[in-house]
N, C-alpha and C positions, 0 to 999 in steps of 0.2 A: 533170405531163406524163409520159406513159408511152409506151414503144415496145416492139415485140415482136421476137423474134429472127427472122432470115431477111430477106425482102425489105423494102426501105424502105417505110414506110407513113405516110400522114397520115390520122388518124381524125377525121372531122368528124361528130359526132352532136350538134352544138350544145353539146357539153360539153368535148370533149377534142381537142387536136391532138397527134398522136404523130409523132415525127420519126425519121429514119433511124437504124438501129442496125446493128451489125456482127455477123458470125457467122451460121452456118446450122445450125439445130437445131430439131427438132420441139418444139412447146409442148404438153406432155402434160397432159391434164385427167382428173381422176378422175370416174367415173360416180356417180350418186346412190347413197346408201347402200343402198337396197333392191335395186339392180341388182347382183347378185353378179358378180364378175369371172369366175367360172366360166361364166356365162351370156352375158356380153357382153365384147367387146374393150374395152381401155382407150380412153376417148375421147381424140382428139387432133386438133390442127390443125397440119398440116404446111405450112411456109412455105418456098418455094423461091426462090432467087436465080438470076439469069442465070449460066450456066456449070455449074449442077447437072445431075444426070442427067435430071431432068424439066424440060427447058428451056422447054416450052410451058406448063407449069402453074405458076401464081403462088401460089395458095392451095388447099389441099385440106382440107376438113372431113370427117373420117372417124369415124363412130359417136360423135358428140358428144352428151353428156348434160349437163343442167344443171338443178339444183333450187334453189328458194328456200324453205328450210325443208322442209315436207312437200309443197310444190307443185312438181311436176315439169314444167318448162317444155319442155326439149328431151329427146327420147326416142330419140336415135339419128339425128342429122342427117348426111347425106352429100351433098356436092357439091364440084365443082372449079371454080376460076376460072383462066382462062388469061391469059397476057400479052396485053395489048391489048384486053381485053374491057370492055364497059360493061354491068354486070349489075344487075338490079333484084331485090330480095328482097321478095316480097309475101305477103299472106295475112291472115286475120282478126286482129283485135286480140287481144293476149295470147297469141299462138302462138309467140313467141320470136324475132321478127325482130331487135329491138334487142339482145337477149341474144347472138345470133350475132355481131353486129358487135363487141360488147365482148369476146367471146372471141377473135375474130380479132385485135383490137387488143391483146390481152394485158393488159387492165386489171387492176389489183391488187385492186379492190373490185367484182367482178362481181355481188355481192348487191344492189347499188343500181343501178336502171335509170333514168337521167335522160333527159328529152326536152325540155331547155330550152337556152337559149343559153349558159348557164354562163359569163357574162362576169364579170370581176372588178368587184364593185360599187364598190370604192373607187378604181378607175382610170377615167380618161376614155376615151371611144371611141378617141381617138388612141393612148393607152397600151395599151388592150386589143388593138387591131389590130396595133400595132407591138411587142407585148410581147417576142417572141422576138428581134427585131432589136435592141431596146434592151438585152436581156440578153446576147445571144451574138454579135452582129456588131460589126464595126469601122466601120460606116457612120456618117458624121457625123449629128448630130441633125437638121440641116436637110434632109438627104437622106431620112432616115426619115420626117419629116413630109410631105415631098413625095410619097414613095411611098405612104404611108398615105392621103393625099388622093386620089391617082390610083386606088388600089384600091377605096376607098369609092365613088368615082364610078362605077366599073365595075359595082358592084352596086346602083346607083341611089340612092346617098346622097351628098349634098353639104352642106358646112358644118355637119357634126354632130360634128366632131372634138373639140370642147371640152365636149360634153355628157356627162353621167353616164348609165350604163345605166338608172337609175331614171327618166330623162327620155324614154326611148324607148318606142315601142309594141312589142308582141310581134313584129310583122313586121319592124320595124327592127332589133331585137336579132338576129333570125335572119340578116339580111343583114350585120350587123357580124361575126357569127360566121363567115359564109362568107368575108368579106374577110380575117379573121384566118387562115383556113385556107389561103388561096392566096397570101398575101404571102410573099416570100422575099428573101434577101440577094442583091441584083443584083451584088455584088462577089465573091461566092463561087462558085467553079466546081464545087462538089460536086454530085453527082447529086440531082435533086429526088425527092420521094416517088414510088415506083412505083405506089402505090395510094392513092386517096382513098376514105374511108368516110363516107357521108352518111346520117344518120338523120332521115327525114321533113323534108328540106330546104325543102319548100314548104308544110308544114302551117301553117294560119292565115293564109296570104298570099292576097291577092285574085288573080284570074286574070291580070292584067297583070304584077303583081310575080312571080307564079309563073313566067310565061314568061321574064322577065328572068333568074331564077335557073336555070331549066332550060336555057336557051340558053347561059348562062355555064358551067354544068357540062359541057355537051356541047363547047363550044368549047375548053376547056382540054385535053380529051382528043383531039379530032379535029385541031385546028389545031396542037397542041403549043405553045400560047401561053398566057401567064397573062392576068390581067384587064386589063393595060395593054399587051398585045401583045408582051411579051417572051417568047423561047423558053423552054420548060420541058421536063421529061422525065417527065411523068406518063403511065404506060403504061396503067393500068386504073383503074376505079372501081366501087364497089358502093353502090347506093342502096336504102335501106329506104323504102318509100312505100306510101300508099294511093291516091294521086292518079292518076287515069287520064291526065291531061295529062302528068305526069312519066313515066309508062310509055310514052306515045306519043313524047315529044320527047327524052327523056334516056337511054334504055337500049335495048339491042339484044336482050338475052336475059334471061329471067325464071326465078327459082327460087321456087316456091310452097310456103310452109310451112303446115301444118295439123295441129293436135294434136301439135306437137313433132316432126314429121317432114316431109321433102320429099316431097310427093305429086305434083308435076308440075314439069317443066322444059321450056322451049321458047323460041322467039323471040317478039318482040312481035307479029309477024304471026300466029303460031300461037295466041297467047293469044286473039285476037279470033275465031278460027275453030275453037277447040278443042271437041271433043265431050265432054270430061271434065266430069261434072256439077258438081264443085267449082269448076272454072275458069269454067264457064258462069254459075253462080250469082253468083260474085264479080264477074265482068265486067259482068253485068247488074244487080247490086244487088238480086236477088230475095230475098224473105223465105223462099220455099219452096226447099228443097234440103238437101244434106248438112251445110251449115254452120248450126249452131243457136246462137241468142242467148237 
């Protein structure tokens, strides 16, 4: 489990759930070796908490670079996320969307990019979903079991608590991971994560299952409630996605990455009406255009 300095975060990229940490400090990142510091500023992700000077800004990526060996993925990414925003990060495959999430989350092993549920294979579904509660809360075991069942039901899964991850389909694993990310100690009055990070939350799901997940993502943010209707304090979330349904249903503003840089930002409405050739090609799924495969 990893957490980053600054605002409280829960990172759900189907691999990691990161929980609130204390302190306010920038997480500095070194640029790729070939990018001399005399030519570029040091890459950084600034994480602001409420009460800081930039009270409306939650996360700021400033000149972020990232390489995997000799492959340069991010080449100077710049964008800000404000308190209360629902932001989607989109763009062609391999352009660094998942890498950005992992940098924001402060993962210790950013060289590895996972896009799986990353459930504990040796634990049951119940133990996976309730892992943090079993480890760090004082809730009675029967209450944890009850809360796990309720949270699984909210993502469309019932009577799977005693199954092992190997017995689940890919789509079911994704929903188990989602349940794990939104469950919390109902007896604890500490502030819930201010940001949730989702990496392709609906990839591999059928349209109906995707709608369930997208609506749940939205409801946690808009209604200030968790999967079972209890109040939470999640201010913002960031979603990496290729799915047009997720763009339409679950986010308000988009950040478009291409060739390691942000090439466009705008609202979901502006996305469908943009005259930017890259955005038009991506939105329409055309083979002809500036994005080459």
